[in-house]
C-alpha positions as CSV (number, residue, x, y, z in Angstrom):
1,M,-29.7,-13.7,34.4
2,A,-31.2,-14.0,30.4
3,R,-33.2,-12.5,28.2
4,K,-35.2,-13.7,25.2
5,E,-35.6,-12.2,21.7
6,K,-37.4,-13.2,18.5
7,D,-36.7,-12.7,14.8
8,V,-38.3,-14.4,11.6
9,I,-36.5,-17.6,12.2
10,G,-37.5,-18.0,16.0
11,E,-36.5,-17.4,19.6
12,V,-33.0,-17.1,21.1
13,E,-32.0,-16.5,24.4
14,L,-29.1,-14.1,25.5
15,P,-27.3,-13.0,28.6
16,N,-28.3,-9.9,29.9
17,G,-25.3,-8.7,29.9
18,V,-24.6,-8.5,26.5
19,Y,-25.6,-5.0,24.4
20,Y,-26.2,-6.9,21.2
21,G,-29.4,-9.0,20.2
22,V,-30.7,-11.8,17.9
23,N,-29.3,-10.8,14.8
24,T,-25.6,-10.4,16.3
25,F,-26.3,-13.7,17.7
26,R,-26.8,-16.0,15.0
27,A,-24.2,-14.2,13.0
28,M,-22.0,-14.8,15.9
29,N,-22.3,-18.7,15.8
30,N,-22.9,-19.0,12.1
31,F,-19.3,-17.1,11.5
32,R,-16.4,-18.9,13.2
33,I,-14.0,-18.5,10.5
34,S,-10.8,-16.0,11.2
35,G,-11.5,-15.1,15.0
36,I,-10.8,-11.5,13.6
37,V,-13.3,-8.9,14.9
38,E,-14.1,-5.4,13.2
39,D,-11.2,-2.9,15.3
40,T,-11.9,0.0,16.4
41,D,-11.3,2.5,13.6
42,H,-14.6,0.0,11.7
43,I,-16.4,0.1,15.3
44,R,-16.3,4.2,15.6
45,C,-17.1,4.7,11.8
46,M,-19.8,2.4,11.5
47,T,-21.2,4.6,15.0
48,I,-20.6,7.7,13.7
49,I,-22.9,7.1,10.6
50,K,-25.4,5.8,12.9
51,R,-25.2,9.1,15.3
52,S,-25.0,11.1,11.8
53,A,-28.3,9.7,10.5
54,A,-30.3,10.3,13.8
55,I,-29.5,14.0,13.7
56,A,-30.1,13.9,9.6
57,N,-33.7,12.3,10.6
58,N,-34.8,14.1,13.4
59,K,-34.1,17.3,11.5
60,L,-35.9,16.3,8.5
61,N,-38.9,13.8,10.0
62,P,-38.8,14.8,13.8
63,D,-42.7,12.7,14.2
64,K,-40.6,9.6,12.8
65,L,-37.7,10.1,14.9
66,P,-38.4,12.5,18.1
67,T,-35.6,14.6,19.9
68,D,-35.7,12.2,22.8
69,K,-35.1,9.1,20.8
70,K,-32.5,11.1,18.6
71,D,-31.0,12.6,21.5
72,L,-30.7,9.0,23.5
73,I,-29.4,7.4,20.4
74,V,-26.7,10.5,19.9
75,K,-25.7,9.7,23.8
76,A,-25.0,5.9,22.7
77,S,-23.2,6.2,20.1
78,D,-21.0,9.0,22.1
79,L,-20.2,6.7,24.3
80,I,-19.1,3.7,21.8
81,I,-16.9,6.4,19.7
82,S,-15.3,7.1,23.2
83,G,-14.1,3.3,23.3
84,K,-16.9,2.2,25.5
85,F,-18.9,-1.4,25.0
86,H,-16.4,-2.1,22.1
87,D,-16.3,-5.7,23.4
88,Q,-19.7,-6.2,21.9
89,F,-18.7,-6.0,18.7
90,V,-18.1,-9.7,18.0
91,I,-18.6,-10.3,14.4
92,D,-15.9,-12.1,12.2
93,V,-14.5,-10.3,8.9
94,Y,-15.7,-12.8,7.2
95,Q,-19.4,-12.1,7.8
96,A,-22.3,-12.7,5.6
97,G,-22.2,-10.8,2.2
98,A,-22.2,-6.9,2.0
99,G,-21.8,-6.7,5.6
100,T,-25.2,-6.7,7.1
101,S,-24.0,-8.8,10.0
102,F,-21.7,-6.3,11.2
103,N,-24.5,-3.5,10.5
104,M,-27.2,-5.2,13.0
105,N,-24.3,-5.5,15.5
106,T,-23.9,-2.2,15.4
107,N,-28.0,-1.3,15.1
108,E,-28.5,-3.6,18.5
109,V,-25.5,-2.4,20.2
110,I,-26.9,1.5,20.4
111,A,-30.5,0.6,20.9
112,N,-29.6,-1.1,24.0
113,V,-26.7,1.3,25.1
114,A,-29.5,3.7,24.3
115,L,-32.8,2.3,26.0
116,E,-30.2,1.6,29.6
117,E,-29.6,5.3,29.1
118,G,-32.8,6.4,28.8
119,R,-33.5,3.7,31.7
120,R,-35.2,1.3,29.8
121,G,-34.4,-2.6,30.0
122,K,-31.9,-4.4,27.3
123,G,-34.7,-5.5,24.5
124,E,-37.4,-2.6,24.9
125,Y,-37.4,-2.2,21.3
126,S,-41.1,-0.7,20.9
127,Y,-39.4,2.4,22.3
128,I,-35.6,2.5,20.4
129,H,-35.6,-0.5,17.4
130,P,-31.9,-1.5,16.0
131,N,-34.1,-1.1,12.3
132,D,-37.2,1.4,13.2
133,H,-34.4,4.2,14.7
134,V,-31.1,3.8,14.8
135,N,-31.1,2.4,11.0
136,M,-33.4,4.4,9.8
137,S,-33.1,5.7,5.9
138,Q,-30.5,3.7,6.1
139,S,-29.8,-0.3,4.9
140,T,-26.6,-2.3,5.1
141,N,-26.1,-1.9,1.5
142,D,-25.2,2.3,1.9
143,A,-24.6,2.2,5.7
144,Y,-21.4,-0.7,5.3
145,P,-19.9,0.8,1.8
146,T,-20.1,4.2,3.7
147,L,-18.5,2.7,6.7
148,M,-15.4,1.4,4.6
149,R,-15.0,4.8,3.1
150,I,-15.0,6.9,6.1
151,S,-12.7,4.0,7.8
152,A,-10.4,4.1,4.7
153,T,-9.9,7.9,5.2
154,Y,-8.7,7.3,9.0
155,K,-6.4,5.0,8.0
156,A,-5.3,7.0,5.2
157,Q,-4.1,10.1,7.4
158,R,-2.1,7.7,9.6
159,Y,-0.4,6.1,6.3
160,M,0.1,9.2,5.0
161,D,1.8,10.7,8.0
162,E,4.5,7.6,8.4
163,L,5.3,7.9,4.1
164,R,6.0,11.5,4.7
165,L,8.3,10.7,7.2
166,L,9.7,8.0,5.3
167,I,10.6,10.5,2.3
168,K,12.2,12.7,4.6
169,S,14.1,9.9,6.5
170,M,15.5,9.0,2.4
171,E,16.2,12.7,1.9
172,S,18.3,13.1,5.0
173,K,20.3,9.9,3.9
174,A,20.8,11.5,0.6
175,K,22.6,14.5,1.9
176,E,24.4,12.7,4.5
177,F,26.1,9.9,1.8
178,V,26.2,12.8,-0.9
179,D,29.9,12.0,-1.2
180,V,30.6,8.6,-0.4
181,K,30.8,6.6,-3.7
182,K,30.9,3.0,-5.2
183,P,30.3,1.2,-7.7
184,G,27.1,0.9,-9.7
185,R,26.2,-2.3,-10.2
186,T,23.2,-3.3,-13.2
187,H,22.2,-7.1,-13.9
188,L,24.4,-7.3,-10.4
189,Q,27.2,-6.9,-12.3
190,D,29.8,-3.8,-12.0
191,A,28.9,-0.5,-13.7
192,A,29.6,3.2,-13.8
193,P,30.2,4.5,-10.0
194,V,27.6,5.9,-8.1
195,T,27.2,7.7,-4.9
196,L,25.2,6.3,-1.4
197,G,23.3,9.6,-1.7
198,M,22.5,9.1,-5.4
199,E,20.8,5.8,-4.4
200,F,18.5,7.3,-1.4
201,S,17.8,10.0,-3.2
202,A,16.6,7.9,-6.1
203,Y,14.3,6.3,-3.1
204,A,12.9,9.7,-1.8
205,Y,11.9,10.4,-5.5
206,T,10.0,6.9,-6.2
207,L,8.5,7.4,-2.6
208,K,7.3,11.0,-3.3
209,K,5.3,9.7,-6.4
210,N,3.8,6.9,-4.4
211,L,2.3,9.5,-2.0
212,K,1.0,11.3,-5.0
213,D,-0.6,8.6,-6.3
214,F,-2.3,7.3,-3.0
215,E,-3.4,11.4,-2.8
216,N,-4.9,11.1,-6.1
217,A,-6.8,7.8,-5.6
218,L,-7.8,8.7,-1.8
219,D,-10.1,11.9,-3.5
220,F,-12.2,8.9,-4.9
221,I,-13.2,7.4,-1.3
222,L,-14.2,10.8,-0.6
223,E,-17.2,10.2,-2.3
224,L,-20.0,8.6,0.0
225,N,-23.0,5.9,-0.6
226,I,-25.1,7.3,2.4
227,G,-28.3,8.0,1.0
228,G,-28.9,5.2,-1.8
229,T,-30.2,2.7,0.6
230,A,-31.2,-0.9,-0.6
231,T,-30.8,-0.1,-4.5
232,G,-29.3,3.3,-4.8
233,T,-32.9,5.1,-5.2
234,G,-32.6,6.3,-2.0
235,I,-36.1,4.8,-0.9
236,N,-37.3,4.8,2.8
237,T,-35.7,8.3,3.3
238,P,-37.0,11.6,3.7
239,P,-36.3,14.7,1.2
240,G,-32.8,16.2,1.8
241,Y,-31.6,13.5,3.6
242,Q,-28.5,12.6,1.4
243,K,-27.3,15.8,1.6
244,A,-28.2,16.1,5.0
245,V,-26.3,13.0,6.5
246,V,-23.4,13.8,4.3
247,Q,-22.6,17.3,5.9
248,E,-23.6,15.8,9.4
249,I,-20.9,13.3,8.9
250,A,-18.2,15.3,7.2
251,K,-19.2,18.0,9.7
252,Y,-18.0,15.2,12.9
253,T,-15.0,14.0,11.5
254,G,-13.7,16.9,9.6
255,F,-13.1,15.6,6.2
256,N,-14.2,17.1,3.2
257,F,-16.6,14.2,2.4
258,R,-19.3,14.6,-0.5
259,G,-22.4,12.7,-1.3
260,S,-22.5,10.8,-4.2
261,E,-24.0,12.1,-7.8
262,N,-24.9,8.6,-9.1
263,L,-26.3,6.7,-6.0
264,P,-26.7,3.5,-8.3
265,G,-23.0,3.9,-9.7
266,I,-20.9,4.1,-6.5
267,M,-23.2,1.2,-5.0
268,E,-22.8,-1.5,-8.4
269,F,-19.0,-0.8,-8.9
270,Q,-16.5,-1.1,-5.3
271,S,-13.2,-0.2,-7.6
272,D,-12.2,3.3,-5.7
273,F,-11.4,0.8,-3.2
274,A,-9.2,-0.7,-5.8
275,R,-7.5,2.0,-7.0
276,L,-6.7,2.8,-3.5
277,Q,-5.3,-0.8,-2.6
278,N,-3.5,-0.2,-6.5
279,A,-1.7,3.1,-4.9
280,V,-0.9,1.0,-1.7
281,T,0.8,-2.3,-3.3
282,T,2.5,0.1,-6.0
283,C,4.6,1.5,-2.6
284,A,4.8,-1.7,-1.5
285,L,6.6,-2.7,-4.6
286,D,9.0,0.2,-4.1
287,I,9.4,-0.5,-0.7
288,N,10.2,-4.1,-1.3
289,K,12.7,-3.3,-3.3
290,I,14.6,-0.5,-1.0
291,A,14.5,-3.3,1.3
292,N,16.2,-5.7,-1.2
293,D,18.8,-3.5,-1.7
294,T,19.2,-2.8,2.2
295,R,20.0,-6.2,2.2
296,L,22.4,-6.6,-0.4
297,M,24.3,-3.5,0.9
298,Y,24.6,-4.8,3.9
299,S,25.5,-8.2,3.2
300,G,28.1,-9.9,4.5
301,P,30.3,-9.0,6.5
302,G,33.2,-11.1,5.4
303,T,31.9,-12.2,2.3
304,G,29.4,-10.1,0.9
305,L,29.5,-6.5,0.1
306,H,28.9,-4.9,3.5
307,E,28.9,-1.2,1.7
308,I,26.6,0.4,5.5
309,F,26.3,-0.5,8.4
310,I,23.1,-1.1,10.0
311,P,21.3,-0.8,13.9
312,A,21.8,-4.4,15.3
313,V,18.2,-4.9,16.4
314,Q,18.7,-8.5,17.5
315,Q,20.5,-11.7,17.5
316,G,20.5,-13.5,14.0
317,S,21.5,-17.2,14.8
318,S,20.7,-19.5,17.8
319,I,24.0,-21.6,16.5
320,M,25.9,-18.8,15.0
321,P,27.3,-16.1,17.8
322,G,27.5,-12.3,16.7
323,K,25.7,-12.9,13.6
324,I,23.4,-9.8,13.3
325,N,20.6,-10.3,10.0
326,P,19.2,-7.3,8.4
327,S,15.7,-8.8,10.0
328,I,14.2,-5.0,10.2
329,A,14.1,-5.4,6.3
330,E,13.2,-8.9,6.3
331,A,10.4,-8.2,7.9
332,M,9.2,-5.4,5.5
333,N,9.7,-7.3,3.0
334,M,7.2,-9.9,4.3
335,I,4.6,-7.1,4.5
336,C,5.2,-6.1,0.9
337,H,4.8,-9.6,0.1
338,S,1.3,-9.7,2.0
339,V,0.2,-6.6,0.5
340,V,0.8,-7.7,-3.2
341,G,-1.5,-10.2,-2.2
342,A,-4.4,-8.7,-0.6
343,Q,-4.5,-6.8,-4.3
344,T,-5.0,-9.8,-5.7
345,A,-7.9,-11.0,-3.3
346,L,-9.5,-7.8,-3.1
347,N,-9.3,-7.5,-7.0
348,M,-11.7,-11.0,-6.8
349,S,-14.1,-9.5,-4.6
350,V,-14.1,-6.0,-7.0
351,Q,-15.1,-8.1,-10.1
352,A,-17.6,-10.2,-8.3
353,G,-20.4,-7.7,-8.0
354,Q,-23.8,-8.2,-9.8
355,F,-26.6,-6.0,-10.7
356,E,-27.6,-3.3,-8.0
357,L,-25.2,-4.9,-5.2
358,N,-21.1,-6.0,-4.8
359,V,-22.0,-8.5,-1.9
360,M,-18.0,-9.1,-1.3
361,M,-17.6,-5.7,0.5
362,P,-16.4,-7.2,4.0
363,N,-13.6,-8.8,2.1
364,I,-12.5,-5.5,0.3
365,D,-12.7,-3.6,3.5
366,F,-10.6,-6.2,4.6
367,E,-7.9,-6.4,2.6
368,L,-7.4,-2.9,2.4
369,S,-7.9,-2.4,5.7
370,R,-5.2,-4.5,6.6
371,S,-3.3,-3.1,3.8
372,L,-3.1,0.1,5.3
373,D,-2.4,-0.7,8.6
374,I,0.7,-2.9,8.3
375,M,1.9,-1.0,6.2
376,T,1.5,2.2,8.3
377,N,3.1,0.2,10.8
378,G,5.9,-1.5,8.7
379,M,6.7,1.9,7.2
380,K,7.1,3.4,10.9
381,M,9.5,0.3,11.8
382,F,11.7,0.7,8.7
383,R,12.5,4.2,9.1
384,T,12.6,4.5,12.8
385,L,14.7,0.9,13.2
386,L,16.8,0.7,10.0
387,I,16.9,3.5,7.6
388,D,17.4,6.3,10.2
389,G,20.3,4.5,11.6
390,I,22.0,3.6,8.4
391,L,25.9,4.4,8.4
392,P,28.2,4.1,5.0
393,N,30.8,1.5,5.3
394,R,33.3,3.8,3.6
395,E,36.3,1.6,3.7
396,A,34.2,-0.9,2.1
397,C,33.0,1.6,-1.2
398,D,35.9,2.9,-1.6
399,D,37.8,-0.8,-2.1
400,H,34.7,-1.8,-4.2
401,L,35.5,1.0,-6.4
402,S,39.0,0.6,-6.7
403,R,38.2,-2.6,-8.0
404,S,34.9,-2.5,-10.4
405,F,35.5,-2.7,-13.7
406,G,32.2,-0.9,-14.1
407,S,34.4,2.2,-14.0
408,A,36.4,1.9,-17.0
409,A,33.5,3.3,-18.7
410,L,34.7,6.3,-17.4
411,L,37.4,6.0,-20.0
412,N,35.1,6.1,-22.9
413,P,35.3,9.6,-23.9
414,Y,39.0,9.4,-24.3
415,L,39.9,5.8,-25.8
416,G,36.6,4.8,-27.4
417,Y,34.4,1.8,-26.3
418,D,36.7,-1.0,-28.2
419,T,39.4,-0.3,-27.0
420,V,37.9,-0.2,-23.3
421,A,36.4,-3.0,-23.9
422,R,39.3,-5.0,-24.8
423,I,41.3,-3.4,-22.0
424,V,38.4,-5.4,-19.8
425,R,38.5,-8.1,-21.4
426,E,42.5,-8.3,-21.0
427,A,42.3,-7.3,-17.2
428,L,40.1,-9.9,-16.6
429,E,42.0,-12.5,-17.5
430,K,45.3,-11.5,-16.8
431,H,44.1,-10.5,-13.7
432,V,45.7,-7.4,-14.3
433,S,44.7,-4.0,-13.1
434,I,43.0,-1.5,-15.6
435,K,45.2,1.2,-14.7
436,E,48.4,-1.3,-15.8
437,L,47.0,-1.8,-19.3
438,V,45.6,1.5,-20.0
439,M,48.9,3.1,-18.9
440,K,50.7,1.1,-21.8
441,E,48.0,2.3,-24.5
442,G,50.2,5.5,-24.3
443,K,47.6,7.6,-24.5
444,I,46.8,9.4,-21.6
445,S,49.0,10.2,-18.6
446,E,48.6,8.7,-15.0
447,E,47.6,12.3,-13.8
448,Q,45.1,12.4,-16.3
449,Y,43.8,8.9,-15.6
450,I,43.5,9.8,-11.9
451,K,41.5,12.5,-12.8
452,I,39.1,10.6,-15.0
453,M,38.8,7.6,-13.0
454,S,38.0,9.8,-9.6
455,G,35.4,11.8,-12.1
456,R,36.4,15.1,-11.4
């Protein structure tokens, strides 16, 4: 069985089992790009917008959207939000500018589910129409960026949860390793001694700043475009619509969303998403550094530093038996590299708007959404499969500390910088210990030397 639908371009034939319509059909065939369709968050969030709009429209203009039609739209929306009909959302993430294709996909699916719930046939749009009823008081130009903001807010909660857990893990390791002394390293050369606990404390401190930065950027996302319709003027909306629909969205989601104070401004400029992406990217830069440090500290075991032990999660080589690689840290590196690249792609799209609209919103949305998702999953992996299981190799740390020329800096207050520099140089050239040369100076006793070098 098939049904026919038509638009201004012409008529198409659709399998009767599908809930999307002619607009979705055309877009599905136009944009065979990545094979990636909008995820569950996006399907649910766009549906929340349609549900909230129906309630607001019925409240403010019941002649245009009577209660029986509103109830069917809400019922259909609730079914979709619960997880049903998600296979009917078939638009590639690379689609027509501004997200028109996905907006129409949502309008058509909701309309046809609502028609069936009202015991009518799919495509009987004279009763519930995708544009006239489901899309009432909306345009893609305000619905799609509102979707982006709601979806990003949901994803942000999971991201912040994982970042907070990673911070706690770093803080726990900082306390656990507080007495593990080891050489410091600057320029990849011996430097003044540190503790492994100090290093993990620095990681926690930096990640806390990343969290604060992200929370500040997220506040801008809570301002919604909805109510601006096509160009930010709010044409075709009843009086009080913006306030009513924003209140309904906030009530349904539980987030403190607010209506924009300047609808043309929030429509034209998409830099709020650049702010949030920048916070994610900054965090990725710092976590990338932590992953690099971890890989270096684990290097070896025979010819590297090997100052820590890490959990063995898989074999590291198809040819070298017993080899265990820092696979989790390597995967985290790649995630971070991808997020840094996403920042550039998103920035290019943010600056590409013209006049009253930025049509590159689907790409902005995709890059930010993917970055939030992979960083959230990556931080969980990094914490549970690597950081939580790190143990110190005290023997290696002690051995390296005993041979580190960086420890000589502790002698500066007693012998002077120039004298210590001469001793270090002579120790390197003659392959003798620093202690032996310091004792020859006769300025401090062996007991003093041991006390100084132990950091007491």
